[in-house]
VOGU-3710 file (C-alpha; in Angstrom, 3 decimals, decimal comma):
1> mlksfrkkgr> -6,481/-1,633/9,315  -4,494/-1,685/6,480  -1,045/-3,162/6,624  1,864/-1,710/4,204  3,884/-3,827/1,980  6,443/-3,162/3,924  5,203/-4,842/7,103  3,878/-7,949/5,524  7,734/-8,169/3,340  8,959/-7,994/6,774
11> alavtasala> 6,800/-10,731/8,372  7,752/-13,058/5,861  11,186/-12,755/5,961  10,769/-13,352/10,092  9,060/-16,634/8,841  11,887/-17,310/6,484  14,298/-16,592/9,305  13,079/-19,132/11,525  12,678/-21,932/9,456  15,844/-21,474/8,007
21> lsgclalala> 17,248/-21,106/11,483  15,146/-24,522/13,067  16,991/-26,297/9,970  20,520/-25,321/11,461  20,006/-26,529/14,701  18,406/-30,121/13,691  21,212/-31,111/11,856  23,298/-29,469/14,423  21,851/-31,663/16,905  21,743/-34,648/14,919
31> gcsapaandg> 25,611/-34,134/14,177  26,543/-34,677/17,889  23,794/-37,101/19,370  21,507/-38,945/17,233  19,399/-40,606/20,146  18,227/-36,740/20,744  16,537/-36,260/17,704  14,518/-39,281/18,191  13,361/-38,697/21,921  10,138/-36,989/21,445
41> eggdapaaeq> 11,140/-34,144/23,027  10,315/-31,604/20,606  14,037/-31,281/19,272  14,980/-27,771/18,596  11,042/-26,673/18,319  11,243/-24,417/21,646  14,069/-22,922/20,547  12,969/-21,899/17,199  9,662/-20,668/18,878  11,271/-18,522/21,075
51> qqgqqdqqaa> 13,376/-17,065/18,558  9,896/-16,363/16,130  8,650/-14,549/19,396  11,162/-12,366/19,431  11,675/-11,293/16,101  7,815/-10,966/16,264  8,343/-8,863/19,317  10,802/-6,853/17,426  8,632/-6,428/14,370  5,543/-4,946/16,089
61> adtitftddl> 8,369/-2,749/17,916  9,094/-1,323/14,341  5,658/-0,094/13,944  3,072/2,569/15,422  -0,024/4,184/14,880  -0,596/7,224/14,459  -4,242/9,225/14,276  -4,232/12,189/11,443  -6,023/14,785/11,188  -9,497/13,302/9,906
71> grtvelpaqi> -9,202/11,133/13,082  -8,032/7,943/10,430  -6,127/5,371/12,177  -3,249/4,639/10,090  -0,310/1,883/10,835  3,413/3,324/10,037  6,878/2,374/10,516  8,485/3,736/13,607  11,432/5,570/11,771  10,193/7,224/8,914
81> dkicpsgfta> 12,990/8,233/6,138  10,848/7,961/2,772  8,042/10,011/1,724  6,005/10,573/-0,942  4,142/14,240/-1,649  0,269/13,674/-1,945  0,218/17,176/-4,191  1,624/20,333/-4,702  0,852/21,881/-1,506  1,821/18,781/0,444
91> qqvlltiapd> 5,301/19,058/-1,612  5,615/23,093/-0,424  5,257/21,954/3,342  7,570/19,195/3,374  9,807/21,044/1,362  10,520/23,074/4,510  10,580/20,240/6,821  12,061/17,223/5,647  13,424/17,339/1,869  15,908/15,046/2,595
101> klvglaqeln> 12,703/12,306/3,254  11,325/12,902/-0,338  11,458/9,944/-2,616  9,761/12,517/-5,429  7,993/15,000/-5,678  4,493/16,021/-7,488  5,755/18,828/-9,581  8,828/19,917/-10,973  11,189/22,237/-9,527  11,701/25,246/-11,745
111> edqlkifgdk> 15,888/26,373/-11,764  14,865/29,159/-9,067  13,179/26,745/-6,704  16,180/24,408/-7,310  18,497/26,920/-6,623  17,116/27,153/-3,304  16,466/23,765/-2,821  19,046/22,153/-4,149  20,411/21,098/-7,954  19,427/16,857/-6,327
121> fadypvfgav> 15,765/17,293/-6,802  16,440/18,047/-10,509  17,302/14,455/-11,004  14,028/13,162/-9,015  10,543/11,280/-10,116  7,968/13,561/-11,000  4,680/11,373/-9,853  1,790/13,830/-9,861  -0,833/14,966/-7,753  -3,727/13,768/-6,421
131> lgatdnlnre> -6,782/16,285/-6,795  -9,939/14,415/-7,379  -11,315/14,219/-10,641  -8,355/15,738/-11,903  -5,977/13,305/-10,562  -2,904/12,161/-12,276  -0,723/10,139/-9,561  1,214/8,076/-11,348  0,665/5,187/-9,175  3,395/2,853/-10,548
141> avaaaapqvi> 6,047/5,210/-10,087  4,791/5,867/-6,603  5,100/2,077/-5,598  8,561/2,017/-7,455  9,737/4,438/-5,456  8,529/2,729/-2,204  8,171/5,656/0,280  7,271/4,760/3,238  4,169/6,816/3,694  2,194/9,819/1,525
151> idtgeakkga> 1,336/12,554/3,418  -1,396/14,891/2,249  -1,953/18,618/3,703  -4,148/21,020/3,210  -7,851/21,902/4,775  -9,912/19,212/4,820  -12,587/18,435/2,125  -15,981/16,423/1,588  -15,153/13,336/0,755  -11,186/13,483/1,985
161> eedlnnlqeq> -11,022/10,223/4,133  -12,838/7,854/1,523  -10,370/9,068/-0,986  -7,216/8,965/1,346  -8,364/5,022/2,266  -8,923/4,046/-1,403  -5,579/5,526/-2,492  -3,810/3,691/0,368  -5,674/0,525/-0,155  -4,533/1,008/-4,080
171> lgipvvfiea> -1,025/0,844/-3,325  -0,725/-0,866/0,187  0,934/2,756/1,406  -0,030/4,079/4,283  -1,410/7,796/3,694  -1,982/10,076/6,020  -3,242/13,912/6,346  -2,125/16,690/8,174  -4,582/19,663/8,661  -2,497/22,903/7,287
181> klsdygaayg> -4,139/26,666/7,195  -3,282/30,076/7,286  -4,011/30,479/10,829  -2,916/27,678/12,254  0,606/26,245/10,921  1,951/25,846/14,216  -0,061/22,816/14,458  0,855/21,705/11,366  4,154/21,491/11,644  3,831/20,171/15,069
191> rlgellgmee> 2,307/17,324/13,890  4,394/16,325/10,580  7,585/16,558/13,405  5,722/14,279/15,600  4,986/11,893/12,725  8,382/12,066/11,045  10,718/11,624/14,319  11,913/15,609/14,146  10,308/17,532/16,723  13,000/20,070/17,038
201> rgnelaqyct> 12,726/21,136/13,482  9,074/20,844/13,630  8,672/22,847/17,128  11,369/25,605/15,417  8,783/26,154/12,523  5,991/25,766/14,533  6,816/28,793/16,714  7,346/30,775/13,650  4,741/29,979/12,076  2,522/31,158/14,958
211> daynttetvm> 4,596/34,369/16,026  4,519/35,611/12,637  0,202/35,131/12,426  -0,070/36,698/15,686  1,976/39,515/15,247  0,519/40,445/11,832  -3,607/39,446/13,832  -1,999/41,904/16,650  -1,326/44,945/14,440  -4,206/44,569/12,457
221> agipenervr> -6,533/44,543/15,834  -5,958/47,972/15,828  -6,696/49,241/12,334  -10,235/49,584/12,038  -12,280/47,743/9,215  -12,904/51,387/7,995  -9,255/52,698/7,610  -7,793/49,421/6,121  -6,529/50,159/2,497  -8,999/49,514/-0,352
231> mayllgengl> -6,815/47,059/-2,476  -7,465/44,637/-5,808  -4,912/41,887/-6,463  -5,097/41,252/-10,398  -3,620/38,313/-12,915  -3,758/37,321/-16,545  -2,199/38,477/-19,332  -4,380/41,530/-19,329  -4,561/42,058/-15,415  -8,254/41,078/-16,188
241> naiaktsfqg> -8,385/38,576/-13,718  -8,545/39,021/-9,816  -9,132/37,170/-6,795  -12,145/37,568/-5,080  -13,208/38,817/-1,252  -13,683/35,717/0,692  -11,969/33,425/-1,870  -9,356/30,767/-0,447  -6,897/32,384/-2,245  -7,696/35,580/-1,418
251> avmdivannv> -6,947/34,859/2,527  -4,064/37,235/3,119  -5,824/39,875/1,479  -9,194/39,202/3,859  -6,972/39,395/6,794  -4,809/42,485/6,341  -6,654/44,714/3,996  -10,564/45,977/1,973  -10,773/43,630/-1,059  -12,575/45,652/-3,594
261> vvvddvsgkg> -13,438/42,570/-5,823  -16,423/42,172/-4,330  -18,526/39,218/-6,980  -21,685/37,077/-6,593  -19,904/33,833/-8,036  -16,806/33,911/-6,568  -13,792/31,499/-7,759  -11,784/29,298/-5,523  -9,263/28,832/-8,632  -5,558/30,094/-8,699
271> ngnevsleqi> -6,479/32,561/-11,758  -9,539/34,324/-9,974  -12,578/35,658/-11,307  -12,494/37,253/-15,095  -13,323/40,772/-14,905  -13,665/43,695/-16,932  -11,617/46,940/-17,028  -14,474/48,700/-16,930  -15,440/47,289/-13,535  -12,008/47,845/-11,904
281> alwnpdliif> -12,656/51,281/-12,873  -15,675/51,070/-10,668  -13,992/49,527/-7,742  -11,392/52,390/-7,878  -8,930/50,604/-5,561  -6,281/52,784/-4,211  -3,381/50,349/-4,537  -3,353/47,306/-6,940  -0,857/44,429/-6,789  -0,261/42,168/-9,988
291> qtgsiydtvg> 0,869/39,215/-9,995  4,268/37,933/-11,857  3,474/37,717/-15,183  0,339/39,900/-15,863  0,705/43,873/-16,897  2,748/45,137/-14,154  5,325/46,517/-16,696  3,569/48,203/-19,197  0,199/49,142/-16,992  1,381/52,798/-16,024
301> dnpawagiaa> 2,061/53,359/-19,358  -1,047/52,328/-20,652  -3,651/55,071/-21,115  -7,193/52,814/-21,015  -5,924/52,187/-17,167  -5,816/56,165/-16,564  -7,990/57,587/-14,298  -7,698/54,490/-11,519  -6,390/55,386/-8,559  -3,632/53,131/-7,546
311> idndnyyqvp> -2,324/53,155/-11,077  -2,804/57,510/-11,362  -0,695/57,946/-7,933  1,422/55,050/-8,596  0,751/53,079/-5,900  0,979/49,388/-7,771  3,409/46,449/-6,995  4,074/43,417/-7,750  3,950/40,051/-6,123  7,144/38,496/-5,510
321> ndpwcwmnnp> 7,252/34,626/-7,303  10,346/33,074/-5,653  10,177/30,019/-4,722  6,332/30,836/-5,434  3,979/33,280/-5,645  3,807/34,968/-1,935  -0,088/35,416/-2,181  -1,542/31,898/-3,469  -0,818/29,736/-6,593  -0,919/27,014/-4,967
331> ptvnqlmgmq> -2,334/28,700/-0,845  -0,107/26,761/1,078  3,017/28,231/3,600  4,176/30,549/0,859  1,161/32,795/2,029  2,945/33,049/5,204  5,687/35,047/3,597  2,816/37,243/2,250  0,444/37,609/5,047  3,972/39,348/6,467
341> wlprllypdk> 4,712/40,923/3,266  0,997/42,328/2,789  0,219/44,033/5,534  4,438/45,602/5,744  3,382/47,089/1,940  0,463/48,790/3,026  0,982/49,710/6,866  4,789/49,805/7,193  4,582/52,426/10,469  2,706/49,778/12,435
351> fddsiadvtr> 5,937/47,590/12,469  9,089/47,509/13,865  10,648/45,308/11,127  11,096/45,869/7,439  9,753/43,727/4,631  13,561/43,141/3,954  13,890/41,981/7,882  10,698/39,321/7,503  11,786/38,401/3,820  15,457/37,036/5,388
361> ayystmynyd> 13,875/35,388/8,344  11,307/33,624/6,227  13,903/32,239/3,951  16,463/31,248/6,409  14,264/29,496/8,849  11,163/28,146/6,402  14,184/27,028/3,825  17,213/27,160/5,426  18,398/29,462/2,608  20,399/32,854/3,507
371> lsdeelneli> 19,640/35,154/0,495  22,504/37,182/0,028  22,344/41,729/-0,358  21,525/41,253/-4,450  19,102/38,194/-3,726  16,879/39,817/-1,417  17,136/43,194/-3,051  16,078/41,871/-6,750  13,110/39,770/-4,723  11,395/42,458/-3,230
381> kdaaprs> 12,470/45,484/-5,932  9,052/46,217/-7,002  7,155/44,829/-3,595  8,712/47,707/-1,399  7,116/51,143/-0,644  8,858/53,767/-2,808  10,537/56,224/-1,200
//
């Protein structure tokens, strides 16, 4: 089993302390009784050995073993106060449960994100992320920040165990994987609470996530597939990228709607599949949501889009993007907000609460941030049903 640099350092410190103590005892005994130092009884050795044993026991008590969601057994400090995210999705998750324990970020926060999480993060080091072939993690910067553990979250991918073992060997820092997926964020937060010694906060988030998912599932169970809204999620400068049905990025839509974007080669990337306006017209969705930065503001006046049902009927909306896109980019806990927003947009009469209600609750629970009325209205002004 790999051991962290922290534990090696602790062991060296214990040995140095024991030697120093042994020397002090020897000098004290020599000053009091010279014959005792030469009586063949071993002098101060038993006391030093006893002290060494006590300190070894304390060092062992300061570590635990944790089995992560890849089945890897990792040795960790019993008290974890310094953590590093492995990448963008882990950063989002960790900002919701343990922001004060982060020693750095995978990605710099923008002004809107800093407003929610705190200006202190503007000065945090940015490490980059471990992303397979595009791995840009600054290992030297991570080592300098001396986290006690690196935490990776998401869905288990092929080769993940080997990748995390290699990272752990390179840095001498424990690396732990926690599975986090839309259908069971409750389990992820429960595990993180256990790992970080934050059971109360972990359980709070776990219960919230479980309740939110179950509420959506219960409502959707009462809406037959053939009665679900035919929709498309478009993005890109010209609105000609689409998130396809069955894609990882489109998980929210697949739960609550009939995504008309059916393609042969489904892209799992955040920018989706490139499509043509002619293809969109053939799909002719009844409702369209546009990602922030696309053509939401101008599409209604663009004659090229005339004849598409969603545009003609003024049934198109813009996905909120604060602090992250509610639907994807990256697909992690932000999708939990999307999973509550989108069905209330599509089927408002099926819920006892509104988009405004669930938005306030999400920001308060997940981010510990209370939206003002002005902030809330600005956030959902292009994302709520029009009267």
